[in-house]
C-alpha positions, 0 to 999 in steps of 0.5 A: 482470502486468496483475493486479499492476499493477491491484492496485498502482494501487488500493493506491497510490491509497488510504491516504496521506490524512494525508500528502497533507493535510500536503503540501497544508497546506504549499503556498503556492498552489492550483496548488502544492497540486494539483502536490503531489497529482498528484506524490504520487498518481502516485508512490504508485501507481507504488511500489505497482504496482512492489511488487505486480509484484515480489511476484507472482513468488514467489506465482506460483511457489508457485501453480505448485507444491504447492497447500498451499504457495500457501495457506500463503504467502497465509495467512502474508502475510495474518496478517503484514498483520493484525499490522502493521495491529493494531500501527498501530491500537494505536499510534494509539489510544495516541497519542490517549488511548484 
C-alpha cells in the first residue's frame, strides 16, 4: 500500500504544468495563485494516489498467480501507456504545425 501511495504522489506531482499555468494566469492576486497551486497539487496527488492504489489490486493478484500472467499484464499496461503518449504527441505536433 505504501508503494502505491508513493507512486501516486509522484505521478500526481508531475505532468499537469499547462493546466497549472492557466489557473495561475487567471488568478487575481499572488495569494489566489498560491491557493490555486496548493489545491491543484494536493488534488492531483490525491487522485493519482487513489488510482494507483486501486490499480495495485489486480496487479498484486496477477503477481501471486502465474508469473506469465503478471508479465503479460505489465506489458499490456506499458503498451497501452505508450500508445496514449504517442497519440497525444501526434495530436500536439499537428496542433503546432509539424
